[in-house]
N, C-alpha and C positions, 0 to 999 in steps of 0.2 A: 390409618384405618386399623380397626379393632381385628386382632386376630394374624397380621401382618407384623413382621419384622421389618423395623426402621432402623437405617443406619444414616446417620449424618456426619459431615465433618467438613472440609477443606482440603484440596489438592494443591500441588505445585504444578503450575504451567508457566509459558515462557512471559516474564513479565510482574508475576506475583501468584496469590493463589486465587482458586475459586470454590465457592461453597458447592456442595451437591446434597441432596437426600436420596437415598435408594430406599423402595418400599417392595415388600413382598419379597424377599432376600430368599428365603425359604420356598419358593414356590416354582415349579421345574419348566417352565414356558420359556421361550426365548427372551432376554431382557428388551425392553423399550426405553432407547434412550431419548430424550424430549430436548429439543432446541428453540430455545425461546425467540420472540420476535423482537423489536425495536427499531433499529439497532438503538441500546440504552435502556431497553425495558430491562424485566425482572422475570423468572418463572412462576410468579405466583399465581396467574391469570390461568394457568396450564393446570394445577390442581385438581381439578375436577377429572383429567386423564388416570387419577392414582385409582380412579375405580378398576384399573384393569389389572390393578395388583392382587386380584384374586386369581389371577392364572400365571403371571407372569413378574419379575421385577420390573420396577418403572423407576426410571432414573431423573429427577431435576438437578438442573445445575445451572447458576446465574453465572454469565459471561463475565470477563475481566472488566471493572469498571461500571459493573452491573448489581443491583439488587445489593445480596448479601456478600458478596464477593470484594477483595481488596479493590481499591480504589485508586490505583498509582496515577493518574489523570497523565497519561503520556499518548499524546496523540498517534505518534510513530508506530504504536502499537494497535490501532484502530485499523486494520486493514483486513480484506477478505481470507489474505493468506494466514493470515495469524490467528486469526479465529478458525479457521479449519483446522491448523495446526493444532489450536487449544482443544478442540472437539477429539482427534488423535491423542492427545494427551491425557484428557478424560477417561478416555477410554481405556486406553493402555492401563492407567491406573488403577480404574476398577476391575481390571483384569475379564473385561468382556470380549471374550473370543468370539463370539456369533451375536450380532445383536440387530434389532428392529432401530431406524432412525424418524423420527417424528418433528418435520418441522414445521413451524407456523411463521407464516409472514416473510420476515427477513431471515428467520430461522433456516428457511429452505435453502437459502443461500450457502452456508457452510453444511448444510446435511447433502446437498447434491453435490457442490465440489468437491466433500471429504468422500463420494460414492464414486465418482469419477475420476479422482487420483489416484483411489485404491483399487479401482477397478473392482467395485463390489467385493474384494476380497472381505471376507468375513460379516459382510452386511447382508442379513437376510430378507430385507426390502424396505421401502421409504414408504412414507405417507406426509407428503407435502399439503398441507391447509392453508388456504388463501394464500397461495404462493406468490413470491417475488422471485421474477425468472429473469424479466425484462425489465431495465426500469424506463426505458421509453414508452413501451406498451403501456406500461402502470399509470405514466403521468398522461397518455393520451386518455384513459377512461377515466380516470379523475375530469380531466377537462370535460368529457361526457357528461359526468355526474355533476359537476358545477355548473355547466349550461341550463339545467333542470331547477337548479335554484332560482329561490322568487329574486328579483332585478338590484333590490337593495342588497342581495349579501352576495350578487356575482360582481356590484359594482366593489364593495369592499374588500373581496378577493382580489377584483382587477387590481386597485390603487393601491392597495399594500405591493404585490407585485410589482409593479412600475416605479414606485418611488423606494422599495426595499424596508420599509417602514411595518413591521408586522407585530406592534406593539397596540394597536389602535384597537380600541373595545369594538368596532364595527367588525373587524378583521376576526377579532375573538368569537363573536358571537357565530361568523358565517363558520369559521371552524367547526364550533359546535354543533351548529344544525346539521353540518356533513357529516362529524361521528354520527350523532343518532341517525342517520339515514343510511351510514356505509360503512360504520366502526362495529357498533351494536345498538341494536334496537329496541331493546329492553328499555320498559321505563323506568326501571333502578337496576343501574348495575351491581353485579355481583361484588360483594365484598373482596373477592381475592382481585376482581378489576382494580378496582378503588387502591387495593396496596400496591399493585403495580405501577399506577400511573404516581401515586406517591413516590414512589422511588424510582422513576423515570430520570436517568442520566442525560438532562437534556441538550449538554455540552457535546457528548456522544452524539446523539440524535441528530443535531443540527450539523456537526463535523461531517456522516456519514451519509445523512440524508436530507435534511434542509430545515427550514421553518415549520412546515406544515406536513400533514400526509400526503398534501396535493400540489405541495411546491417543493419540486426535487432540484437541490442546487449542490449537495455535498458529494463527497469523494463517488456514492454510488451512483450518480447520475446516467453514468455510460454505462453500468453493466448489463450484459446480456449474456446467456448461455442457450439460446435456444437452438443456436447449429450444433449444439454437443448434447442433445437430450437422446437423439437416435445411440450414443454412445453407452447409455444407463444400461445395465445388463442386471438388473435384478429387477422384485415385483414393486410394481408403481402404484398406489391409492391417491389421486388428487382429489382434493376437497374443497367445496366454496360455499358459498351463501348466495341466495337469488339477487342480493343488493352489493355483493361483497367489491372491497376494492380493488381484489384479483374478480375482476368481472369476468360471470361465467364463460363467455365467447372467447374471450382469451386464454381460460383456462382450458375449455376444450380444445383449443388452440395448441398450446401445450401438449393437452392428452396425446393428440392423434401424434406430433411428433416422439413421443417416446414409446415405444414397440411393447405392445402387450400390457400397457398401461391401464387401469380403471379411473371413472370420474364419478363423484357423488354429488350433486347438488342440492341443497337443503334450501325449501322454499320457506319465505316469510324469514330469510335470515341473512347476516351480512357476514363481516371479517371474522367476529368473532362465535360464529355458527357453533362451535363444542360450548360455548355457553349459552349462547339462543335456544340451540335443539340440542340440550346437553343426550337425553334417551338416546335418539337417533344417530346422534355422532358418536355415541360410543360403541353402539350395537355396529354400525359402520365398520368402524375402525376392528372393534373385537372379532368380526367376521372375515377382515381381510388377513389380521394376524393369525388367525386359528387357522386359514386354508394354507399357508404359506412355510 
């Protein structure tokens, strides 16, 4: 971004080194540390958030085995606990004494778990976009969405899930139609989103999540922290799209369980509402950050 100081490099974490970029190093606001989704994706699709670096440092990093970071390809490192520790190590290495955390999708898990583990120490607030906080609720919402697909696409999904064969062309077509409705509704996906998909670590994604967004069979299948949302003691902004995989009714349920939290639902948008409605999303996040 023109006029902003940019610092880029790699940091040591448990298991290897992770890539990071810090923009707006010279700005006075409380830094914003972003945590990307996946699991196994990369930071690229979050790049529009760099617009917030006109007021504060904005930091991106790629989780280990993701994006520009090292890829040791060791499944024993692919745990919630290690990714939470990774977040701590990134924050510590960059000297971020007080910080906002912005998690998107799976990135909400390490962000929330970190805030809970640290009892909010040094965390000024949380922005939780398209949040994964309960895998069972996520799976239930996707079943509702799949029931709305044309019968031939529903049948392809049901057939693949019954057989375990997810390589069929019909299943791929069904997954793509689902993505057009609930992941990103733009006719042409932004280049930063294409870059994220090109870098996707499919093995990590499948290990922790499953063969698709709506078939949850990985190590996260039983993840749920709903009962601990009341323990969050920092300001929280929840965001989601009208057609988000993180369905609005579910996110409202999370928001009601989180004391003093706020919610913004973006009309005609889905999971990547920060790309579909960038001006409105950035305005909402900026307003939240500036009030805390």
